[in-house]
C-alpha atoms as an extended CHARMM CRD file, in Angstrom:
* protein
*
       287  EXT
         1         1  UNK       CA            154.4620000000      -32.6210000000       10.3280000000  PROA      1               0.0000000000
         2         2  UNK       CA            154.1140000000      -31.4720000000        6.7190000000  PROA      2               0.0000000000
         3         3  UNK       CA            155.6900000000      -33.6200000000        4.0770000000  PROA      3               0.0000000000
         4         4  UNK       CA            158.3400000000      -31.8780000000        1.9520000000  PROA      4               0.0000000000
         5         5  UNK       CA            157.1770000000      -32.6120000000       -1.5570000000  PROA      5               0.0000000000
         6         6  UNK       CA            159.5090000000      -32.8820000000       -4.5040000000  PROA      6               0.0000000000
         7         7  UNK       CA            158.6870000000      -31.2610000000       -7.8130000000  PROA      7               0.0000000000
         8         8  UNK       CA            158.1120000000      -34.7130000000       -9.2890000000  PROA      8               0.0000000000
         9         9  UNK       CA            155.6020000000      -35.5850000000       -6.5450000000  PROA      9               0.0000000000
        10        10  UNK       CA            153.6980000000      -32.3040000000       -7.0510000000  PROA      10              0.0000000000
        11        11  UNK       CA            153.4350000000      -32.9810000000      -10.7880000000  PROA      11              0.0000000000
        12        12  UNK       CA            152.2860000000      -36.5600000000      -10.2230000000  PROA      12              0.0000000000
        13        13  UNK       CA            149.6060000000      -35.6470000000       -7.6750000000  PROA      13              0.0000000000
        14        14  UNK       CA            148.3290000000      -32.7750000000       -9.8270000000  PROA      14              0.0000000000
        15        15  UNK       CA            148.2780000000      -35.0140000000      -12.8930000000  PROA      15              0.0000000000
        16        16  UNK       CA            150.4700000000      -32.7170000000      -14.9590000000  PROA      16              0.0000000000
        17        17  UNK       CA            153.8800000000      -32.8650000000      -16.5710000000  PROA      17              0.0000000000
        18        18  UNK       CA            157.0740000000      -32.1270000000      -14.6640000000  PROA      18              0.0000000000
        19        19  UNK       CA            157.7200000000      -29.2370000000      -17.0680000000  PROA      19              0.0000000000
        20        20  UNK       CA            154.3500000000      -27.6170000000      -16.3280000000  PROA      20              0.0000000000
        21        21  UNK       CA            154.9470000000      -27.9150000000      -12.5850000000  PROA      21              0.0000000000
        22        22  UNK       CA            158.3840000000      -26.3190000000      -12.9700000000  PROA      22              0.0000000000
        23        23  UNK       CA            156.9360000000      -23.4170000000      -14.9890000000  PROA      23              0.0000000000
        24        24  UNK       CA            154.3250000000      -22.7670000000      -12.3190000000  PROA      24              0.0000000000
        25        25  UNK       CA            156.7440000000      -22.8760000000       -9.3870000000  PROA      25              0.0000000000
        26        26  UNK       CA            159.1610000000      -20.5780000000      -11.2280000000  PROA      26              0.0000000000
        27        27  UNK       CA            156.4190000000      -17.9830000000      -11.6260000000  PROA      27              0.0000000000
        28        28  UNK       CA            156.2180000000      -18.3940000000      -15.3930000000  PROA      28              0.0000000000
        29        29  UNK       CA            152.6810000000      -19.7590000000      -15.7420000000  PROA      29              0.0000000000
        30        30  UNK       CA            151.4140000000      -16.6980000000      -17.6430000000  PROA      30              0.0000000000
        31        31  UNK       CA            154.5430000000      -16.4310000000      -19.7560000000  PROA      31              0.0000000000
        32        32  UNK       CA            154.1570000000      -20.0300000000      -20.9660000000  PROA      32              0.0000000000
        33        33  UNK       CA            150.3570000000      -19.7700000000      -21.0860000000  PROA      33              0.0000000000
        34        34  UNK       CA            149.5380000000      -22.5640000000      -18.6650000000  PROA      34              0.0000000000
        35        35  UNK       CA            145.7650000000      -23.0410000000      -18.4710000000  PROA      35              0.0000000000
        36        36  UNK       CA            143.8020000000      -21.8300000000      -15.4520000000  PROA      36              0.0000000000
        37        37  UNK       CA            142.7530000000      -25.4320000000      -14.7920000000  PROA      37              0.0000000000
        38        38  UNK       CA            146.3870000000      -26.6080000000      -14.6830000000  PROA      38              0.0000000000
        39        39  UNK       CA            147.3740000000      -23.7660000000      -12.3480000000  PROA      39              0.0000000000
        40        40  UNK       CA            144.4430000000      -24.5350000000      -10.0740000000  PROA      40              0.0000000000
        41        41  UNK       CA            145.4090000000      -28.2250000000       -9.7900000000  PROA      41              0.0000000000
        42        42  UNK       CA            148.9730000000      -27.3180000000       -8.8400000000  PROA      42              0.0000000000
        43        43  UNK       CA            147.7540000000      -24.7030000000       -6.3690000000  PROA      43              0.0000000000
        44        44  UNK       CA            145.3910000000      -27.2110000000       -4.7950000000  PROA      44              0.0000000000
        45        45  UNK       CA            148.2230000000      -29.6920000000       -4.1930000000  PROA      45              0.0000000000
        46        46  UNK       CA            150.4120000000      -26.9430000000       -2.7200000000  PROA      46              0.0000000000
        47        47  UNK       CA            147.6390000000      -25.7780000000       -0.3610000000  PROA      47              0.0000000000
        48        48  UNK       CA            146.8400000000      -29.3430000000        0.6650000000  PROA      48              0.0000000000
        49        49  UNK       CA            150.4210000000      -29.9530000000        1.7880000000  PROA      49              0.0000000000
        50        50  UNK       CA            151.0870000000      -26.3730000000        2.9210000000  PROA      50              0.0000000000
        51        51  UNK       CA            153.9150000000      -26.2680000000        0.3950000000  PROA      51              0.0000000000
        52        52  UNK       CA            156.0430000000      -23.1240000000       -0.1120000000  PROA      52              0.0000000000
        53        53  UNK       CA            158.7160000000      -23.0550000000       -2.8450000000  PROA      53              0.0000000000
        54        54  UNK       CA            162.2610000000      -22.6010000000       -1.5880000000  PROA      54              0.0000000000
        55        55  UNK       CA            163.3690000000      -19.5010000000       -3.4900000000  PROA      55              0.0000000000
        56        56  UNK       CA            166.9770000000      -19.8180000000       -2.3670000000  PROA      56              0.0000000000
        57        57  UNK       CA            167.1620000000      -23.3670000000       -3.6500000000  PROA      57              0.0000000000
        58        58  UNK       CA            165.5810000000      -22.2580000000       -6.9030000000  PROA      58              0.0000000000
        59        59  UNK       CA            168.1640000000      -19.4950000000       -7.2510000000  PROA      59              0.0000000000
        60        60  UNK       CA            171.0600000000      -21.8690000000       -6.6220000000  PROA      60              0.0000000000
        61        61  UNK       CA            169.7230000000      -24.4710000000       -9.0450000000  PROA      61              0.0000000000
        62        62  UNK       CA            169.1200000000      -21.9650000000      -11.8330000000  PROA      62              0.0000000000
        63        63  UNK       CA            172.0990000000      -19.7140000000      -11.0160000000  PROA      63              0.0000000000
        64        64  UNK       CA            169.6460000000      -16.8020000000      -10.8810000000  PROA      64              0.0000000000
        65        65  UNK       CA            168.2910000000      -14.7220000000       -8.0020000000  PROA      65              0.0000000000
        66        66  UNK       CA            165.1350000000      -13.7430000000       -9.9140000000  PROA      66              0.0000000000
        67        67  UNK       CA            165.7430000000      -10.1630000000       -8.7950000000  PROA      67              0.0000000000
        68        68  UNK       CA            165.8470000000       -7.1890000000      -11.1760000000  PROA      68              0.0000000000
        69        69  UNK       CA            167.2660000000       -3.8420000000      -10.0650000000  PROA      69              0.0000000000
        70        70  UNK       CA            165.5810000000       -0.6560000000      -11.2480000000  PROA      70              0.0000000000
        71        71  UNK       CA            167.0740000000        2.8120000000      -10.8360000000  PROA      71              0.0000000000
        72        72  UNK       CA            164.9540000000        5.8360000000      -11.6830000000  PROA      72              0.0000000000
        73        73  UNK       CA            166.4000000000        9.3280000000      -11.8810000000  PROA      73              0.0000000000
        74        74  UNK       CA            163.5590000000       11.4270000000      -10.4440000000  PROA      74              0.0000000000
        75        75  UNK       CA            161.3690000000       11.5020000000       -7.3580000000  PROA      75              0.0000000000
        76        76  UNK       CA            159.0640000000        8.4790000000       -7.3130000000  PROA      76              0.0000000000
        77        77  UNK       CA            156.1240000000       10.8130000000       -6.6310000000  PROA      77              0.0000000000
        78        78  UNK       CA            156.4060000000       11.9220000000      -10.2520000000  PROA      78              0.0000000000
        79        79  UNK       CA            153.5600000000       10.0110000000      -11.8940000000  PROA      79              0.0000000000
        80        80  UNK       CA            155.5660000000        9.8090000000      -15.1320000000  PROA      80              0.0000000000
        81        81  UNK       CA            157.6770000000        7.1550000000      -13.4200000000  PROA      81              0.0000000000
        82        82  UNK       CA            154.7750000000        5.4900000000      -11.6180000000  PROA      82              0.0000000000
        83        83  UNK       CA            153.2350000000        4.2940000000      -14.8840000000  PROA      83              0.0000000000
        84        84  UNK       CA            156.5890000000        3.0130000000      -16.1230000000  PROA      84              0.0000000000
        85        85  UNK       CA            157.2660000000        1.2210000000      -12.8270000000  PROA      85              0.0000000000
        86        86  UNK       CA            153.8010000000       -0.3070000000      -12.8080000000  PROA      86              0.0000000000
        87        87  UNK       CA            154.3180000000       -1.7070000000      -16.3030000000  PROA      87              0.0000000000
        88        88  UNK       CA            157.8100000000       -2.9580000000      -15.4030000000  PROA      88              0.0000000000
        89        89  UNK       CA            156.5000000000       -4.7300000000      -12.3170000000  PROA      89              0.0000000000
        90        90  UNK       CA            153.7630000000       -6.4280000000      -14.3390000000  PROA      90              0.0000000000
        91        91  UNK       CA            156.2180000000       -7.7600000000      -16.9190000000  PROA      91              0.0000000000
        92        92  UNK       CA            158.8290000000       -8.8460000000      -14.3590000000  PROA      92              0.0000000000
        93        93  UNK       CA            156.1980000000      -10.5570000000      -12.1930000000  PROA      93              0.0000000000
        94        94  UNK       CA            154.8660000000      -12.5280000000      -15.1570000000  PROA      94              0.0000000000
        95        95  UNK       CA            158.3870000000      -13.8760000000      -15.6540000000  PROA      95              0.0000000000
        96        96  UNK       CA            158.9140000000      -14.7920000000      -12.0070000000  PROA      96              0.0000000000
        97        97  UNK       CA            161.0740000000      -11.8050000000      -11.0730000000  PROA      97              0.0000000000
        98        98  UNK       CA            160.9170000000       -9.3770000000       -8.1740000000  PROA      98              0.0000000000
        99        99  UNK       CA            161.7700000000       -5.7100000000       -8.5500000000  PROA      99              0.0000000000
       100       100  UNK       CA            164.3090000000       -3.9350000000       -6.3230000000  PROA      100             0.0000000000
       101       101  UNK       CA            163.9510000000       -0.1610000000       -6.6350000000  PROA      101             0.0000000000
       102       102  UNK       CA            166.4980000000        2.6070000000       -6.0950000000  PROA      102             0.0000000000
       103       103  UNK       CA            165.8180000000        6.3300000000       -6.6410000000  PROA      103             0.0000000000
       104       104  UNK       CA            168.8110000000        8.5160000000       -7.5570000000  PROA      104             0.0000000000
       105       105  UNK       CA            167.0740000000       11.9370000000       -7.5990000000  PROA      105             0.0000000000
       106       106  UNK       CA            169.4450000000       13.1650000000      -10.3270000000  PROA      106             0.0000000000
       107       107  UNK       CA            172.4480000000       12.5760000000       -8.0580000000  PROA      107             0.0000000000
       108       108  UNK       CA            175.3660000000       10.7180000000       -9.7600000000  PROA      108             0.0000000000
       109       109  UNK       CA            176.7680000000        9.6670000000       -6.3750000000  PROA      109             0.0000000000
       110       110  UNK       CA            173.4330000000        8.1380000000       -5.3560000000  PROA      110             0.0000000000
       111       111  UNK       CA            173.3700000000        6.3150000000       -8.6850000000  PROA      111             0.0000000000
       112       112  UNK       CA            176.8270000000        4.8270000000       -8.1020000000  PROA      112             0.0000000000
       113       113  UNK       CA            175.8050000000        3.6590000000       -4.6220000000  PROA      113             0.0000000000
       114       114  UNK       CA            172.5520000000        2.2630000000       -6.0440000000  PROA      114             0.0000000000
       115       115  UNK       CA            174.4280000000        0.3430000000       -8.7540000000  PROA      115             0.0000000000
       116       116  UNK       CA            176.8970000000       -1.0650000000       -6.2210000000  PROA      116             0.0000000000
       117       117  UNK       CA            174.1210000000       -2.0750000000       -3.8120000000  PROA      117             0.0000000000
       118       118  UNK       CA            172.1280000000       -3.8700000000       -6.5050000000  PROA      118             0.0000000000
       119       119  UNK       CA            175.2150000000       -5.7140000000       -7.7380000000  PROA      119             0.0000000000
       120       120  UNK       CA            176.0120000000       -6.8410000000       -4.1760000000  PROA      120             0.0000000000
       121       121  UNK       CA            172.4620000000       -8.1370000000       -3.8260000000  PROA      121             0.0000000000
       122       122  UNK       CA            173.1240000000      -10.3200000000       -6.8670000000  PROA      122             0.0000000000
       123       123  UNK       CA            170.4180000000       -8.9850000000       -9.1720000000  PROA      123             0.0000000000
       124       124  UNK       CA            170.1950000000      -10.7540000000      -12.5030000000  PROA      124             0.0000000000
       125       125  UNK       CA            170.1230000000       -7.4320000000      -14.3280000000  PROA      125             0.0000000000
       126       126  UNK       CA            169.6840000000       -3.6760000000      -13.9130000000  PROA      126             0.0000000000
       127       127  UNK       CA            167.2200000000       -1.3380000000      -15.6220000000  PROA      127             0.0000000000
       128       128  UNK       CA            168.3440000000        2.2550000000      -15.1480000000  PROA      128             0.0000000000
       129       129  UNK       CA            167.6480000000        5.8340000000      -16.1550000000  PROA      129             0.0000000000
       130       130  UNK       CA            171.2930000000        6.9610000000      -16.0010000000  PROA      130             0.0000000000
       131       131  UNK       CA            172.3770000000       10.1440000000      -14.2390000000  PROA      131             0.0000000000
       132       132  UNK       CA            175.8370000000       11.4720000000      -14.9740000000  PROA      132             0.0000000000
       133       133  UNK       CA            178.7050000000        9.3860000000      -16.2610000000  PROA      133             0.0000000000
       134       134  UNK       CA            179.9400000000        9.2840000000      -19.8320000000  PROA      134             0.0000000000
       135       135  UNK       CA            178.5420000000        6.9650000000      -22.4670000000  PROA      135             0.0000000000
       136       136  UNK       CA            181.7780000000        4.9630000000      -22.3270000000  PROA      136             0.0000000000
       137       137  UNK       CA            181.4980000000        4.5510000000      -18.5410000000  PROA      137             0.0000000000
       138       138  UNK       CA            177.9610000000        3.2430000000      -18.9730000000  PROA      138             0.0000000000
       139       139  UNK       CA            179.0960000000        0.8670000000      -21.7210000000  PROA      139             0.0000000000
       140       140  UNK       CA            181.9160000000       -0.3560000000      -19.4580000000  PROA      140             0.0000000000
       141       141  UNK       CA            179.4130000000       -1.0930000000      -16.6850000000  PROA      141             0.0000000000
       142       142  UNK       CA            177.1560000000       -2.9030000000      -19.1860000000  PROA      142             0.0000000000
       143       143  UNK       CA            180.0260000000       -5.1570000000      -20.2390000000  PROA      143             0.0000000000
       144       144  UNK       CA            180.2740000000       -6.4210000000      -16.6320000000  PROA      144             0.0000000000
       145       145  UNK       CA            176.5930000000       -6.4730000000      -15.6700000000  PROA      145             0.0000000000
       146       146  UNK       CA            173.3930000000       -7.0030000000      -17.7140000000  PROA      146             0.0000000000
       147       147  UNK       CA            172.0190000000       -3.4690000000      -18.2180000000  PROA      147             0.0000000000
       148       148  UNK       CA            169.1070000000       -1.8360000000      -20.0100000000  PROA      148             0.0000000000
       149       149  UNK       CA            168.9820000000        1.9560000000      -19.9970000000  PROA      149             0.0000000000
       150       150  UNK       CA            165.5600000000        3.4960000000      -19.5460000000  PROA      150             0.0000000000
       151       151  UNK       CA            164.4670000000        6.5410000000      -21.5640000000  PROA      151             0.0000000000
       152       152  UNK       CA            168.0880000000        7.2970000000      -22.4350000000  PROA      152             0.0000000000
       153       153  UNK       CA            169.7270000000        6.0560000000      -25.6190000000  PROA      153             0.0000000000
       154       154  UNK       CA            173.3400000000        4.9410000000      -25.2300000000  PROA      154             0.0000000000
       155       155  UNK       CA            175.0230000000        3.4840000000      -28.3140000000  PROA      155             0.0000000000
       156       156  UNK       CA            176.1430000000       -0.0770000000      -27.7120000000  PROA      156             0.0000000000
       157       157  UNK       CA            173.8270000000       -0.5990000000      -24.7120000000  PROA      157             0.0000000000
       158       158  UNK       CA            170.3690000000       -2.1830000000      -24.7320000000  PROA      158             0.0000000000
       159       159  UNK       CA            167.7720000000        0.5080000000      -24.1420000000  PROA      159             0.0000000000
       160       160  UNK       CA            164.0800000000        1.3490000000      -24.1300000000  PROA      160             0.0000000000
       161       161  UNK       CA            163.4540000000        5.0080000000      -24.8420000000  PROA      161             0.0000000000
       162       162  UNK       CA            161.1500000000        7.6880000000      -26.1700000000  PROA      162             0.0000000000
       163       163  UNK       CA            162.6310000000        9.9390000000      -28.8520000000  PROA      163             0.0000000000
       164       164  UNK       CA            162.7140000000       13.3080000000      -27.0740000000  PROA      164             0.0000000000
       165       165  UNK       CA            164.2600000000       15.0570000000      -30.0530000000  PROA      165             0.0000000000
       166       166  UNK       CA            161.3950000000       13.9740000000      -32.2910000000  PROA      166             0.0000000000
       167       167  UNK       CA            158.9380000000       15.0320000000      -29.5840000000  PROA      167             0.0000000000
       168       168  UNK       CA            160.5280000000       18.4490000000      -29.2000000000  PROA      168             0.0000000000
       169       169  UNK       CA            160.5850000000       18.8980000000      -32.9450000000  PROA      169             0.0000000000
       170       170  UNK       CA            156.9010000000       17.9430000000      -33.2230000000  PROA      170             0.0000000000
       171       171  UNK       CA            155.9960000000       20.5820000000      -30.6090000000  PROA      171             0.0000000000
       172       172  UNK       CA            157.9890000000       23.2650000000      -32.4000000000  PROA      172             0.0000000000
       173       173  UNK       CA            156.6690000000       22.3350000000      -35.8400000000  PROA      173             0.0000000000
       174       174  UNK       CA            153.1340000000       22.5200000000      -34.4740000000  PROA      174             0.0000000000
       175       175  UNK       CA            153.4830000000       26.0930000000      -33.1940000000  PROA      175             0.0000000000
       176       176  UNK       CA            155.2290000000       27.2170000000      -36.3830000000  PROA      176             0.0000000000
       177       177  UNK       CA            152.4210000000       25.7190000000      -38.4640000000  PROA      177             0.0000000000
       178       178  UNK       CA            149.9290000000       27.6360000000      -36.3180000000  PROA      178             0.0000000000
       179       179  UNK       CA            151.6860000000       30.8770000000      -37.3470000000  PROA      179             0.0000000000
       180       180  UNK       CA            153.5060000000       31.7050000000      -34.1110000000  PROA      180             0.0000000000
       181       181  UNK       CA            156.7330000000       33.6860000000      -34.3880000000  PROA      181             0.0000000000
       182       182  UNK       CA            157.3190000000       34.8210000000      -30.7900000000  PROA      182             0.0000000000
       183       183  UNK       CA            158.0410000000       31.4820000000      -29.1350000000  PROA      183             0.0000000000
       184       184  UNK       CA            159.5740000000       30.9130000000      -25.6970000000  PROA      184             0.0000000000
       185       185  UNK       CA            160.8750000000       27.7010000000      -24.1400000000  PROA      185             0.0000000000
       186       186  UNK       CA            160.0170000000       27.3590000000      -20.4490000000  PROA      186             0.0000000000
       187       187  UNK       CA            161.6930000000       24.9450000000      -18.0460000000  PROA      187             0.0000000000
       188       188  UNK       CA            165.2750000000       24.9370000000      -19.3210000000  PROA      188             0.0000000000
       189       189  UNK       CA            168.2150000000       27.3040000000      -19.4940000000  PROA      189             0.0000000000
       190       190  UNK       CA            169.3720000000       26.2160000000      -22.9290000000  PROA      190             0.0000000000
       191       191  UNK       CA            169.5720000000       23.3840000000      -25.4790000000  PROA      191             0.0000000000
       192       192  UNK       CA            170.9680000000       20.9010000000      -22.9740000000  PROA      192             0.0000000000
       193       193  UNK       CA            168.2300000000       18.3210000000      -23.5380000000  PROA      193             0.0000000000
       194       194  UNK       CA            167.0170000000       16.7110000000      -26.7450000000  PROA      194             0.0000000000
       195       195  UNK       CA            163.6390000000       18.4300000000      -26.3360000000  PROA      195             0.0000000000
       196       196  UNK       CA            165.0590000000       21.9250000000      -26.0610000000  PROA      196             0.0000000000
       197       197  UNK       CA            167.6830000000       21.1950000000      -28.7040000000  PROA      197             0.0000000000
       198       198  UNK       CA            164.9380000000       20.6370000000      -31.2710000000  PROA      198             0.0000000000
       199       199  UNK       CA            163.3770000000       23.9860000000      -30.3100000000  PROA      199             0.0000000000
       200       200  UNK       CA            166.7720000000       25.6720000000      -30.5350000000  PROA      200             0.0000000000
       201       201  UNK       CA            167.5740000000       24.3020000000      -33.9980000000  PROA      201             0.0000000000
       202       202  UNK       CA            164.1850000000       25.0510000000      -35.5540000000  PROA      202             0.0000000000
       203       203  UNK       CA            164.1150000000       28.5530000000      -34.0750000000  PROA      203             0.0000000000
       204       204  UNK       CA            167.5030000000       29.3350000000      -35.5910000000  PROA      204             0.0000000000
       205       205  UNK       CA            166.5280000000       27.7440000000      -38.9100000000  PROA      205             0.0000000000
       206       206  UNK       CA            163.6510000000       30.2220000000      -39.0530000000  PROA      206             0.0000000000
       207       207  UNK       CA            165.9860000000       33.1760000000      -38.5010000000  PROA      207             0.0000000000
       208       208  UNK       CA            165.1180000000       33.8750000000      -34.8620000000  PROA      208             0.0000000000
       209       209  UNK       CA            166.9110000000       33.7500000000      -31.5250000000  PROA      209             0.0000000000
       210       210  UNK       CA            165.9410000000       30.9880000000      -29.0520000000  PROA      210             0.0000000000
       211       211  UNK       CA            164.7230000000       32.4080000000      -25.7400000000  PROA      211             0.0000000000
       212       212  UNK       CA            164.7730000000       30.2580000000      -22.6040000000  PROA      212             0.0000000000
       213       213  UNK       CA            163.2310000000       30.6590000000      -19.1630000000  PROA      213             0.0000000000
       214       214  UNK       CA            164.1290000000       28.4160000000      -16.2350000000  PROA      214             0.0000000000
       215       215  UNK       CA            160.6320000000       28.4320000000      -14.7430000000  PROA      215             0.0000000000
       216       216  UNK       CA            157.0840000000       29.7230000000      -15.1700000000  PROA      216             0.0000000000
       217       217  UNK       CA            157.6000000000       32.6580000000      -12.8130000000  PROA      217             0.0000000000
       218       218  UNK       CA            160.5220000000       34.1720000000      -14.7320000000  PROA      218             0.0000000000
       219       219  UNK       CA            158.7180000000       33.6590000000      -18.0410000000  PROA      219             0.0000000000
       220       220  UNK       CA            155.4840000000       35.3200000000      -16.9390000000  PROA      220             0.0000000000
       221       221  UNK       CA            157.3420000000       38.5330000000      -16.1090000000  PROA      221             0.0000000000
       222       222  UNK       CA            157.9980000000       38.8640000000      -19.8450000000  PROA      222             0.0000000000
       223       223  UNK       CA            154.9490000000       37.0000000000      -21.1330000000  PROA      223             0.0000000000
       224       224  UNK       CA            153.6840000000       39.9190000000      -23.2590000000  PROA      224             0.0000000000
       225       225  UNK       CA            156.6930000000       39.5090000000      -25.5550000000  PROA      225             0.0000000000
       226       226  UNK       CA            155.4650000000       36.0650000000      -26.6400000000  PROA      226             0.0000000000
       227       227  UNK       CA            152.4290000000       34.3930000000      -28.1500000000  PROA      227             0.0000000000
       228       228  UNK       CA            153.2930000000       30.8260000000      -27.1350000000  PROA      228             0.0000000000
       229       229  UNK       CA            155.2440000000       28.9680000000      -24.4590000000  PROA      229             0.0000000000
       230       230  UNK       CA            156.6390000000       25.4960000000      -25.1320000000  PROA      230             0.0000000000
       231       231  UNK       CA            156.9680000000       23.8450000000      -21.7140000000  PROA      231             0.0000000000
       232       232  UNK       CA            159.6640000000       21.2910000000      -20.9410000000  PROA      232             0.0000000000
       233       233  UNK       CA            157.1560000000       19.1760000000      -18.9870000000  PROA      233             0.0000000000
       234       234  UNK       CA            153.4540000000       19.1340000000      -18.2030000000  PROA      234             0.0000000000
       235       235  UNK       CA            154.3500000000       20.0820000000      -14.6290000000  PROA      235             0.0000000000
       236       236  UNK       CA            155.8130000000       23.3390000000      -15.9660000000  PROA      236             0.0000000000
       237       237  UNK       CA            152.6330000000       23.8640000000      -17.9950000000  PROA      237             0.0000000000
       238       238  UNK       CA            150.5220000000       23.2630000000      -14.8700000000  PROA      238             0.0000000000
       239       239  UNK       CA            152.5090000000       25.8600000000      -12.9090000000  PROA      239             0.0000000000
       240       240  UNK       CA            152.2060000000       28.2950000000      -15.7950000000  PROA      240             0.0000000000
       241       241  UNK       CA            148.4060000000       27.8560000000      -15.8540000000  PROA      241             0.0000000000
       242       242  UNK       CA            148.1830000000       28.5040000000      -12.1110000000  PROA      242             0.0000000000
       243       243  UNK       CA            150.3820000000       31.5850000000      -12.1380000000  PROA      243             0.0000000000
       244       244  UNK       CA            148.8510000000       32.9750000000      -15.3380000000  PROA      244             0.0000000000
       245       245  UNK       CA            145.3900000000       32.8410000000      -13.8280000000  PROA      245             0.0000000000
       246       246  UNK       CA            146.5290000000       34.9690000000      -10.8650000000  PROA      246             0.0000000000
       247       247  UNK       CA            147.9190000000       37.5310000000      -13.3350000000  PROA      247             0.0000000000
       248       248  UNK       CA            144.7180000000       37.4780000000      -15.3970000000  PROA      248             0.0000000000
       249       249  UNK       CA            146.6390000000       36.1770000000      -18.3710000000  PROA      249             0.0000000000
       250       250  UNK       CA            144.0940000000       34.2730000000      -20.4570000000  PROA      250             0.0000000000
       251       251  UNK       CA            145.0890000000       30.9320000000      -22.0000000000  PROA      251             0.0000000000
       252       252  UNK       CA            144.9420000000       30.5350000000      -24.9650000000  PROA      252             0.0000000000
       253       253  UNK       CA            143.5870000000       34.0350000000      -25.7410000000  PROA      253             0.0000000000
       254       254  UNK       CA            146.6420000000       35.9230000000      -24.4790000000  PROA      254             0.0000000000
       255       255  UNK       CA            149.0860000000       33.0380000000      -24.5250000000  PROA      255             0.0000000000
       256       256  UNK       CA            149.1730000000       29.5690000000      -26.0710000000  PROA      256             0.0000000000
       257       257  UNK       CA            150.7690000000       26.7990000000      -23.9920000000  PROA      257             0.0000000000
       258       258  UNK       CA            152.2860000000       23.4770000000      -25.1420000000  PROA      258             0.0000000000
       259       259  UNK       CA            153.0920000000       20.7180000000      -22.6340000000  PROA      259             0.0000000000
       260       260  UNK       CA            155.2190000000       17.5920000000      -22.7680000000  PROA      260             0.0000000000
       261       261  UNK       CA            154.6770000000       14.0450000000      -21.3670000000  PROA      261             0.0000000000
       262       262  UNK       CA            150.8580000000       13.7250000000      -21.6650000000  PROA      262             0.0000000000
       263       263  UNK       CA            150.3020000000       13.3450000000      -17.9320000000  PROA      263             0.0000000000
       264       264  UNK       CA            146.8290000000       12.3920000000      -16.7150000000  PROA      264             0.0000000000
       265       265  UNK       CA            146.2590000000       15.6960000000      -14.9170000000  PROA      265             0.0000000000
       266       266  UNK       CA            146.4910000000       17.6520000000      -18.1890000000  PROA      266             0.0000000000
       267       267  UNK       CA            142.8930000000       16.6730000000      -18.9400000000  PROA      267             0.0000000000
       268       268  UNK       CA            141.7990000000       18.5200000000      -15.7840000000  PROA      268             0.0000000000
       269       269  UNK       CA            143.1300000000       21.8420000000      -17.0500000000  PROA      269             0.0000000000
       270       270  UNK       CA            140.7610000000       24.2170000000      -18.8230000000  PROA      270             0.0000000000
       271       271  UNK       CA            141.2530000000       24.5770000000      -21.6720000000  PROA      271             0.0000000000
       272       272  UNK       CA            143.1640000000       21.3060000000      -22.1060000000  PROA      272             0.0000000000
       273       273  UNK       CA            146.5660000000       22.2200000000      -23.6050000000  PROA      273             0.0000000000
       274       274  UNK       CA            148.1660000000       20.2360000000      -26.4000000000  PROA      274             0.0000000000
       275       275  UNK       CA            150.9720000000       18.0490000000      -25.0670000000  PROA      275             0.0000000000
       276       276  UNK       CA            153.5680000000       15.7220000000      -26.5810000000  PROA      276             0.0000000000
       277       277  UNK       CA            152.7910000000       12.1120000000      -25.6810000000  PROA      277             0.0000000000
       278       278  UNK       CA            155.3240000000        9.9100000000      -23.9170000000  PROA      278             0.0000000000
       279       279  UNK       CA            154.7030000000        6.1700000000      -24.2440000000  PROA      279             0.0000000000
       280       280  UNK       CA            155.0860000000        5.3960000000      -20.5380000000  PROA      280             0.0000000000
       281       281  UNK       CA            153.4130000000        1.9850000000      -20.1730000000  PROA      281             0.0000000000
       282       282  UNK       CA            154.8910000000        0.8480000000      -23.4790000000  PROA      282             0.0000000000
       283       283  UNK       CA            158.3180000000        1.9020000000      -22.2100000000  PROA      283             0.0000000000
       284       284  UNK       CA            157.9410000000       -0.2690000000      -19.1140000000  PROA      284             0.0000000000
       285       285  UNK       CA            156.7750000000       -3.2670000000      -21.1330000000  PROA      285             0.0000000000
       286       286  UNK       CA            159.2830000000       -3.0260000000      -23.9840000000  PROA      286             0.0000000000
       287       287  UNK       CA            161.2570000000       -6.2240000000      -24.6550000000  PROA      287             0.0000000000
């Protein structure tokens, strides 16, 4: 029968301090920079006695579940989110936390159910890319539950975000500097996002009318009216490349294309289009 060791006994047998043993068992060895030698001594004692930490007891003692809820707004297959999730998991793991994931797929009702489910599971906090709901509703939720919004800035709520307005403005300023005057925005129906809002404002400031196309197919029907397409995402740019090739529309000879997000697959396109960078890993690791 295996002996149930106490934390004090583990520390004594490993020849380390009680504090160091506690850090290790709470999954915070990397965070507190415990040496590899110290971690190995603790691990050796645990293996010798077939010791497994009681996570429920740890949660009760610390009044924490060591669970973090994460809600993303788009399909998980979108590699934009995969890099963010990977970085989040790394940071949470280093601090002894486990990640519980919910995908809302841009559905406010799914988000509400996801929030409620995570709260019932007793997560210590929620990291969410909000879908729907007013800023005040989100602030009200944050007053009751620890919340960090992801890639969406809400005044009065902790957040980690990329500045989409600045990104959209950079794309538009780039094409204007290159001398383009016939500029289309592909992937949106109007200035409803910060990215397209920047395009809208700069187009009007230069005395022209903003022209939007919901997708690559509708744009390509009128492609000859434009010299450049600013795409809402790199996925839109990818679709535009594929469809343009079938129509023998040469990029960039007949049409210049600008992407957004700096996805890995952009480098496989020929020629490689310019794209606005999103700091995905940095977003997941932001404190």
